[in-house]
C-alpha positions in Angstrom: 44.5 -163.3 -80.3 41.6 -162.9 -77.9 44.1 -162.1 -75.1 45.3 -159.0 -77.0 42.0 -157.9 -78.5 40.2 -156.9 -75.3 43.1 -155.0 -73.7 43.6 -153.2 -77.0 39.9 -152.3 -77.2 39.9 -151.1 -73.6 43.0 -148.9 -74.3 41.4 -147.5 -77.4 38.2 -146.7 -75.6 40.1 -145.1 -72.7 42.3 -143.1 -75.1 39.3 -141.8 -77.0 37.5 -140.8 -73.8 40.5 -139.2 -72.2 41.9 -137.3 -75.3 38.6 -136.2 -76.7 36.7 -135.4 -73.4 38.8 -135.3 -70.2 42.0 -133.6 -71.5 40.1 -130.8 -73.4 38.0 -130.2 -70.3 41.1 -129.8 -68.2 42.6 -127.4 -70.7 39.4 -125.4 -70.8 39.1 -125.3 -67.0 42.7 -124.0 -66.7 42.1 -121.4 -69.4 39.1 -120.1 -67.4 41.6 -119.1 -64.6 43.5 -116.7 -67.0 42.7 -113.0 -66.8 40.7 -113.2 -70.0 38.9 -116.4 -69.2 40.5 -118.2 -72.1 39.0 -115.7 -74.6 40.8 -113.6 -77.1 41.5 -110.0 -76.0 40.4 -107.8 -78.9 42.0 -104.4 -79.3 39.6 -101.7 -80.4 40.0 -98.2 -81.8 36.8 -96.5 -81.0 34.1 -99.1 -82.0 36.3 -100.9 -84.5 38.3 -104.0 -83.8 41.8 -103.5 -85.1 43.5 -106.6 -83.9 44.1 -109.1 -81.1 46.4 -108.2 -78.2 48.2 -111.6 -78.3 48.6 -112.0 -82.0 51.3 -110.3 -84.1 50.3 -108.5 -87.3 52.2 -106.9 -90.2 52.9 -103.2 -90.2 54.4 -102.1 -93.5 54.1 -98.3 -93.2 57.4 -96.9 -92.1 55.7 -94.3 -89.9 54.8 -97.2 -87.5 56.8 -99.5 -85.3 57.6 -102.8 -86.9 57.1 -106.1 -85.1 58.8 -109.4 -85.5 58.9 -111.0 -88.9 56.6 -114.0 -89.3 57.5 -117.3 -91.0 53.8 -117.8 -91.7 52.7 -114.4 -93.0 50.9 -113.7 -89.7 48.4 -116.4 -90.5 47.0 -117.7 -87.1 45.6 -120.8 -88.8 49.1 -121.8 -89.8 51.0 -120.9 -86.7 54.6 -122.2 -87.0 58.2 -121.4 -87.3 60.3 -121.8 -90.4 62.0 -125.0 -89.1 65.3 -123.7 -90.5 68.2 -123.9 -88.1 70.7 -121.1 -87.4 73.2 -122.6 -89.7 70.9 -123.1 -92.7 72.2 -121.1 -95.7 68.7 -120.1 -96.8 67.8 -118.9 -93.3 71.0 -116.9 -93.0 70.3 -115.2 -96.4 66.8 -114.4 -95.2 68.0 -112.9 -92.0 70.8 -111.0 -93.9 68.2 -109.6 -96.3 66.0 -108.4 -93.3 69.0 -106.7 -91.7 69.9 -105.0 -95.0 66.3 -103.8 -95.5 66.2 -102.6 -91.9 69.4 -100.6 -92.3 68.1 -99.0 -95.6 65.0 -97.7 -93.8 66.8 -96.8 -90.6 69.9 -94.8 -91.6 72.3 -94.1 -88.8 71.7 -97.5 -87.1 74.8 -99.7 -87.1 74.5 -103.3 -88.2 75.6 -104.4 -84.7 72.8 -102.4 -83.1 70.0 -104.2 -85.0 68.1 -106.3 -82.3 67.7 -109.9 -83.2 63.9 -109.8 -82.7 63.5 -107.5 -85.6 65.2 -109.8 -88.1 64.3 -113.3 -86.8 60.8 -114.8 -86.8 59.4 -116.2 -83.6 58.6 -119.9 -83.1 54.9 -119.3 -83.7 55.3 -116.7 -86.3 52.7 -114.7 -84.4 54.7 -112.9 -81.7 52.9 -109.6 -80.8 55.8 -108.2 -78.8 59.2 -106.9 -79.4 61.9 -105.9 -76.9 62.2 -102.3 -75.7 65.5 -102.1 -77.6 63.8 -103.1 -80.8 61.3 -100.4 -80.3 63.9 -97.7 -79.3 66.1 -98.4 -82.3 63.2 -97.5 -84.6 62.5 -94.1 -82.8 64.7 -91.9 -85.0 63.0 -93.2 -88.2 59.5 -92.7 -86.9 60.4 -89.3 -85.3 61.7 -88.1 -88.7 58.8 -89.4 -90.7 56.1 -88.1 -88.3 57.8 -84.9 -87.3 57.7 -85.8 -83.6 60.5 -85.4 -81.1 62.5 -88.6 -80.4 62.1 -87.9 -76.6 58.3 -88.0 -76.9 58.5 -91.4 -78.8 61.0 -92.7 -76.2 58.5 -91.9 -73.4 55.7 -93.6 -75.4 57.8 -96.7 -75.7 58.6 -96.6 -71.9 54.9 -96.2 -71.2 54.1 -99.3 -73.2 56.8 -101.5 -71.9 55.6 -104.2 -69.6 57.2 -107.0 -67.7 55.9 -110.6 -67.6 54.9 -112.0 -64.2 57.2 -114.9 -64.8 60.9 -114.1 -65.4 60.5 -110.3 -65.6 61.3 -110.1 -69.4 60.5 -106.6 -70.7 58.3 -106.4 -73.8 56.4 -103.9 -75.9 53.2 -104.8 -77.6 53.6 -103.4 -81.1 49.8 -103.1 -81.9 49.2 -101.1 -78.7 52.3 -98.9 -79.3 51.2 -98.1 -82.8 47.7 -97.3 -81.7 49.2 -94.9 -79.2 51.0 -93.1 -82.0 
């Protein structure tokens, strides 16, 4: 028993030290290299904080662009996906209901033109971005409700479209786009 006790104790002490001190220090140091220094980037309207740039939030007013659905109700404390696979009947019903709701609020859009990111939740449930296609498909509804020309809204979407440094995927931050409205 003594031959196993000391190695186990040493491994336990090493694990505690590594995973509670060394590893968090490494993660913190790498985060300091990011553009925000590992801190949240708050979005303000005037002097008031209206959200965080990298956290999705719910927009329910039809006069605004809608973001990705959230499996966790946009609760950052419970960040997670639904854990339902693409063949799960409950998941398929949920996605179908989202498509039907979207089509009701966006007349003139064909079912085949509804982008997947408007009806499927992201893995974290907190995705702040949508594809440019998902923003552009909403332009006619918003233009009609706000009395703004679709061309003006299309230019607004283009102005708020950015590409990631890795992979070059085009995205639109929904919060920033809605603030620009």
